[in-house]
Structure formats: C-alpha cells, structure tokens
C-alpha positions as CSV (number, residue, x, y, z in Angstrom):
1,X,-13.9,-54.1,-2.8
2,X,-12.4,-50.6,-3.7
3,X,-15.9,-49.1,-3.8
4,X,-16.7,-50.5,-0.3
5,X,-13.4,-49.2,1.2
6,X,-14.3,-45.7,-0.2
7,X,-17.8,-45.9,1.3
8,X,-16.5,-46.9,4.6
9,X,-13.9,-44.1,4.5
10,X,-16.5,-41.4,3.8
11,X,-18.3,-42.2,7.1
12,X,-15.2,-41.6,9.4
13,X,-15.2,-38.2,11.2
14,X,-12.3,-36.4,12.6
15,X,-12.4,-34.4,15.9
16,X,-9.6,-31.9,16.6
17,X,-8.0,-31.7,20.1
18,X,-9.7,-35.0,21.4
19,X,-9.1,-36.5,23.9
20,X,-6.3,-34.1,24.5
21,X,-5.0,-30.9,22.8
22,X,-3.0,-31.7,19.7
23,X,-4.7,-35.0,18.8
24,X,-6.8,-35.4,15.7
25,X,-9.2,-38.2,16.7
26,X,-10.6,-40.5,14.0
27,X,-14.1,-41.4,15.0
28,X,-15.1,-44.7,13.5
29,X,-18.4,-45.0,15.4
30,X,-20.4,-44.0,12.3
31,X,-19.4,-47.1,10.6
32,X,-21.2,-49.0,13.4
33,X,-24.4,-46.9,13.1
34,X,-25.2,-48.4,9.7
35,X,-25.5,-52.2,9.4
36,X,-24.5,-52.0,5.7
37,X,-21.2,-50.1,6.5
38,X,-20.5,-52.4,9.4
39,X,-20.9,-55.5,7.2
40,X,-18.7,-54.0,4.5
41,X,-15.9,-53.3,7.0
42,X,-16.0,-56.8,8.3
43,X,-16.1,-58.3,4.8
44,X,-13.1,-56.2,3.8
45,X,-11.0,-57.3,6.8
46,X,-12.0,-61.0,6.4
47,X,-11.3,-60.9,2.6
48,X,-7.9,-59.2,3.2
49,X,-7.0,-61.7,6.0
50,X,-7.7,-64.6,3.8
51,X,-5.7,-63.1,0.9
52,X,-2.7,-62.7,3.3
53,X,-2.7,-66.5,4.0
54,X,-1.9,-66.0,7.6
55,X,-2.2,-69.0,10.0
56,X,-4.6,-68.4,12.8
57,X,-6.3,-70.3,15.6
58,X,-7.6,-67.1,17.2
59,X,-8.3,-63.5,16.6
60,X,-7.2,-61.2,19.4
61,X,-9.0,-57.8,19.8
62,X,-7.8,-54.8,21.7
63,X,-10.2,-53.1,24.1
64,X,-12.6,-51.6,23.3
65,X,-13.1,-51.0,19.6
66,X,-11.0,-54.0,18.6
67,X,-13.7,-56.1,20.2
68,X,-16.3,-54.5,17.9
69,X,-14.4,-55.5,14.8
70,X,-12.6,-58.6,16.1
71,X,-15.5,-60.7,17.3
72,X,-17.4,-60.6,13.9
73,X,-14.1,-61.2,12.0
74,X,-13.4,-64.2,14.2
75,X,-17.0,-65.5,13.6
76,X,-16.6,-65.2,9.9
77,X,-13.2,-66.9,10.0
78,X,-14.5,-69.7,12.1
79,X,-12.1,-69.2,15.0
80,X,-12.1,-68.2,18.7
81,X,-11.7,-64.6,20.0
82,X,-9.2,-63.5,22.6
83,X,-10.0,-60.2,24.4
84,X,-7.0,-58.0,25.4
85,X,-8.2,-55.8,28.1
86,X,-7.1,-52.9,30.3
87,X,-6.0,-53.7,33.9
88,X,-8.6,-55.0,36.3
89,X,-11.2,-56.2,33.7
90,X,-10.4,-59.9,33.5
91,X,-10.6,-62.6,36.3
92,X,-8.2,-65.4,37.0
93,X,-4.5,-65.8,36.4
94,X,-3.4,-63.0,34.0
95,X,-0.3,-62.0,31.9
96,X,0.2,-58.2,31.7
97,X,2.3,-55.5,30.0
98,X,2.6,-51.7,29.9
99,X,1.3,-49.9,26.9
100,X,2.2,-46.4,25.7
101,X,-0.3,-44.7,23.2
102,X,-0.3,-41.4,21.4
103,X,-2.1,-39.7,24.3
104,X,-1.4,-41.8,27.5
105,X,-0.3,-45.0,29.1
106,X,-2.2,-48.2,29.7
107,X,-1.6,-51.7,31.2
108,X,-3.0,-54.5,29.1
109,X,-3.8,-58.0,30.2
110,X,-4.8,-61.3,28.9
111,X,-6.0,-64.5,30.7
112,X,-3.2,-67.0,31.1
113,X,-4.6,-70.1,29.5
114,X,-2.8,-73.3,28.5
115,X,-4.7,-73.4,25.2
116,X,-2.7,-70.3,24.1
117,X,0.7,-72.1,24.2
118,X,1.7,-72.5,20.5
119,X,-1.6,-71.0,19.2
120,X,-1.3,-68.8,16.0
121,X,-3.1,-65.5,16.6
122,X,-3.9,-62.5,14.5
123,X,-4.7,-59.1,16.0
124,X,-7.6,-57.1,14.8
125,X,-8.1,-53.5,15.8
126,X,-10.0,-50.5,14.4
127,X,-7.1,-48.2,13.9
128,X,-3.2,-48.1,13.8
129,X,-1.8,-44.7,15.0
130,X,1.6,-44.8,16.8
131,X,1.7,-48.6,17.1
132,X,2.3,-48.6,20.9
133,X,-0.9,-50.6,21.7
134,X,-0.4,-53.1,19.1
135,X,3.3,-53.6,20.0
136,X,2.3,-54.1,23.5
137,X,-0.4,-56.7,22.4
138,X,2.2,-58.6,20.4
139,X,4.5,-58.7,23.4
140,X,1.7,-59.8,25.7
141,X,0.6,-62.6,23.3
142,X,4.2,-63.8,22.9
143,X,4.5,-63.9,26.7
144,X,1.4,-66.1,26.7
145,X,3.1,-68.5,24.3
146,X,1.3,-67.5,21.1
147,X,2.6,-67.0,17.6
148,X,1.4,-63.7,16.3
149,X,1.1,-64.1,12.6
150,X,-0.3,-60.8,11.5
151,X,-2.4,-57.7,12.4
152,X,-5.4,-56.2,10.7
153,X,-6.6,-52.6,11.1
154,X,-9.5,-51.0,9.3
155,X,-7.6,-47.6,9.4
156,X,-4.0,-46.6,9.5
157,X,-2.8,-43.0,10.3
158,X,0.3,-43.4,8.2
159,X,1.6,-39.9,9.2
160,X,2.3,-41.3,12.7
161,X,4.5,-44.1,11.4
162,X,2.9,-46.7,13.6
163,X,3.6,-49.6,11.2
164,X,7.3,-49.0,10.9
165,X,8.3,-50.8,14.0
166,X,5.8,-53.7,14.0
167,X,7.4,-57.1,14.1
168,X,4.6,-58.7,12.2
169,X,2.9,-58.3,8.8
170,X,-0.1,-56.1,8.9
171,X,-2.5,-54.2,6.6
172,X,-5.0,-51.4,6.8
173,X,-7.4,-50.9,3.8
174,X,-8.1,-47.4,4.7
175,X,-5.1,-44.9,5.1
176,X,-5.0,-41.3,6.1
177,X,-1.7,-39.6,5.1
178,X,-2.3,-36.4,7.0
179,X,-4.4,-35.2,9.9
180,X,-7.0,-33.7,7.6
C-alpha cells in the first residue's frame, strides 16, 4: 500500500496563488486522469476505512471533489452515499449550515430524510486543509440526526492544522507538511 500512496502523491500538482493570492492549491485532478491511480486511491481509502473499524450505514461526500471519491468508496463498502451540497443545489426539505474555508465562505445543505435519524455516517473528501468544511459537515449531519463515526481524506495539508479541532477520528494517507 505504501508504494500506491507514493504513486498517487507524485501525481498531485501545486498551483500558487489559486484561487486567491496566498493560497497554494493542491490539484488532485491528475489522479482522476489515470484509471490506475484513481483505482489505487479508492483502494487505499477503502482499506484504511476497514482497518479503522468505523461503523457506517452511509458515506457522505462534500461537493464537489468529495463526490468523486465518496461514491466509489461507498460502492466498494456496500453502503449508500449522501451528497452534501452548496446552497440551492438540492430539492425538498433541507438542513443547512454556514461553512468557512481557507479562502471563502459557503452554505452547505443536506436533504432532511427520516432514514438519516440514527444512521452511522463516515465523511469522505479529497483534502483536509483548515478543517472548516468538514467541521460544518459534521455539524450538519449531526443536526440531521446522524452519528458521524469518522472522516477519510486522501490528502491532508498538516501545516494548516485542520485536523486539530475535528470532533471525530480521521485519517489521510497522503500528508504535506509544508506548502512546497
């Protein structure tokens, strides 16, 4: 698995001052360009989730890149997928919350469904930076009646300390300790 993690890490590109000045943006899209790297990334996430022993009924993915990793993870784990979307993208009764990111604010929503009451949910996203979005997602899922049992990220920018204030167990197989 270590060889796979290193292969995945080598494909990640960094763009300085994107989307705003002062931000070093980690571009994970090259992972998706190669089916082998994409499969490796999903296999790594699924293997580590199973090793954690988290209880789950659903995987929740954060718009938009969390969908790209969350859906195949949910399929391999044999569970449902819950999309957490930006405001105005979901129909029906909704539960929402504000979210602050490294470079802006958002409003996140999830459909208010009875099946969520008491469900165990793990969050899957591509990258953990400041942790603002995932903390908002945890709050949102808790408001919906879910038990968030863990969070899985492909990449963590540990120099931004996003994992320090998470209320759930998490992992990221790829870590960047500095902006370079």
